[in-house]
Each structure stands twice: as C-alpha cells, then as structure tokens.
N, C-alpha and C positions, 0 to 999 in steps of 0.2 A: 232464559234458563237460569236457575239458581246455581251459583258457583260452589256453595258450601252449605251442607246441612249437618247440624250437630244434633245428636240424640242423647237424651238423658232420662234415666228411669230409676227411681228409688223403689225397689220391690218390697213386698210384704216379707215378714220374717219367714225363713225357711227357703226363700228363693236366693239363688246365687248366680251372679253374672259370670258367664264363660269368658275367659280372657281372650284378647284379640289374637288373630292369626300370628303365628311366630312363637307363641308361648309354648312351653313344654306342658302339654295337657295332662300327661301321666303324673308329672311332678305336682302340678296344680291340684289335680284331683286327690292325690294322696295327701297333700298338705291340708286340703279342705276337710276330708273325712277324718284325718287324725285329730285336727283341731276340734271338730264337732264331737267326735266319739270320746276323746280323752285318752291319755296314755295307758290307762288300765285295761283297755279293751284288747281283744285278741288281734294280733297283727295280721293273721290270715283273713279274718272277717273285714278288717279295715282295707286290706288289699283288694278283696273281692268287691266291696262296695265302691272303692275308688276306680276300679276297672270299669264298672258300669257308668259311673259319672263321666269318665274319660271318653267312653264310647258315645255318649250323648253329646259331649263337647265336640268330638271329631265330626259327628254328623252335622252339627251346626256349621262348622268350618267348611265342610264339603258343600253345603248349600249356599255358602257365601253370604250369610245373613249379616246385617249390620250389628245387631245386638242379639245375644242369646242368654237365656236363663234356664237353670234346672231347679226343680222344686224337690228338696231333700229334707223333709221335716224330721226324719229319723236317720241319723248318720249311717247306721248299719243296715238299713232297709233299701230297697230299690228306689231309683228316681221315680217320683210319683207323677210328675208332669214336666213339660218342656214349653218354653215360650220363645218364639223367634220374631224378631222385628226386622223387616226387610224393605228395601225399595223395589218397586215394580215399575220398570221403565216402559215407555211407549213413545209414540211420535209426539214431538213438542206441539202443543196447542191442539192435539187431537186425542187427549186422554178421555176415557169414559167419564160421564158425569154420574152423580149419585143415583138417579133413576136407572141408568143402564147397569151399574154395578148391582143395585138392588134386584133387578130382574135376573141378572146372571147368577147371583148367589141364591136366589129363590128356586132355581131349577133343581129338581130332584135328579141326582145322578144314580147310576147303577150301584155304586158302593154305599149309597145312603140307605139307612134302615127306615127312615121316615122322611117326611117333607122337612126341609130346613126351616128353622125359625129365623126370620129375617126382619130387621128393623133398623131405624136410624137413631144415632146418638150424637150428642154434641160433647166432644172430649176437649180436654185442655189443648191437645195437639191440633184440633180442628174437627170439622164435621166428618162423621163416619157412617158407614153401613156395616151392621153387625150381623153375623151368621152364627147360629148355634145348631150343631148337627151331630148325629151319631153315624159313624161310618164303619164299614168292615175293612180291615187291613190285615193281610197275612193271617187269616183265620182267627182274628180277635176283633173285639168291638172297641173302637176308639171314640171318645167324645172330644169335640173340637169347637172352640169359639174363635172366630176370626173377625177382626175389625179392619176395614179398609178405610184409611184416613185420607181426606182430601185437603191438601195444603195449598192454599192459593198461590204461594210464592213458587211452587213447583209446577212448571209447565210440561215437564216430560216424565213425571213419576208420581206414583201414589205410595203411601206407606201402608204396609200390611203387617198387622200384629196377629200372630196365630199362637194360641195356647191349646195344647192337647194332652190327653191322658187316656189310659185304659179306662173304659167305662166301669165305674165302681160305685160303692155306696157314698163316697165323698163327692159325687158328681155335682150336687147343688152348691156345696161350699167351694169347689174348684171353679164352677161357672162364675161365682161372685168374685173369686180371686182373679180370674182371667179378665173380667170387666174392670177390676181395680187396677190391674197392670196396664190395661189400655188407657184408662183415665189418668194414670200417673205419668204417662209418656210426655216429655217436654221436647219440642222441636224448636230449634233456632236456625234461621236462615240468614245468609249474608251474601 
C-alpha cells in the first residue's frame, strides 16, 4: 500500500482550486469574485456570485474530495462547471481492473438520458477509463465526464476525476476542458 499520494493540477484559465478543508470558504469566495470582477462592480452582485462559489466549495468539502475546482469564466455569472478529484478505496489487491470499470461505466442507469460513451485513455497520471454521459438530477440535465485512473503504486485505491455542468450550448467545449483537466493531473507516490 502506498503511504503518500500527492496530487497536482494546473487548470485551464477560468478554473479555480477550492482551498483545503479548514479555510474560510465565504472569505475565499468573496476575495476571488472581488479580484476577478474588480472594485468598480456592484457589491451586491459580487456577494451573490461569491455565495454561489462558496456553496460549490462547501459541497466539495462535504464530499471529502482530494482536490476541487470551480469554473467561473465570468465573475458575476453562476459557476459554470465543477471538477472533483477523489480517491476511491477498496480492498488492497482486489481493486477492479480496467475492463471491469469499463463494463461498469458502460451500463445505462435510470438517470442516464442515453447510453454512456465509454473508452480508455492514457493520461499523465496513468491509464484511465473515461465516461461521458447526460444525466437527470433534480429536474435538470447535467453533462458529466468521469475518468477513473489506475495508478500501479496504489493497491487499495483508484483516482476518480469527475467534471460536470448543466447541459448547455458550451457542452463540447466543456467536454474538451474536462479531458484537459484529467490529462493535466500529476500524481506522485512515495
């Protein structure tokens, strides 16, 4: 079993890393939106946008993900997309292999609007199985790209990178960004 896994990701412009647990998310969100919007913008609009950013950051902390990012290309607009990077633990030496994960991700679930698009990729972090799917969540359509990365040094965990957004016209561009985020992830084990 690996004792330590370090994750690093340099995101595309417009993506911002959520601070680690223990940080004041409201203060971080407000500082981020103020910096991006500039001092000349309406304080109420800045506060409203910051509240939405903080909500996404809290959700990431609640899920206990290793790294989280929000996509905020316009500072006074809603968060467009979210990316979570997490470890998925299982029994040491008995983790699913790529064909098993491929079969699992290829299954159409009740919340899927269509069959998932599933394939394999070789990323900087390791071999991955990728799923692209449209799902219904709380009466809205969400588009999601997930990469499950197999790291040979990890006997009891896989790395899952999930990027999702409300299905919208930017879908193809966001799919490309989701794939670039996964490709940019660097893992170091010791």
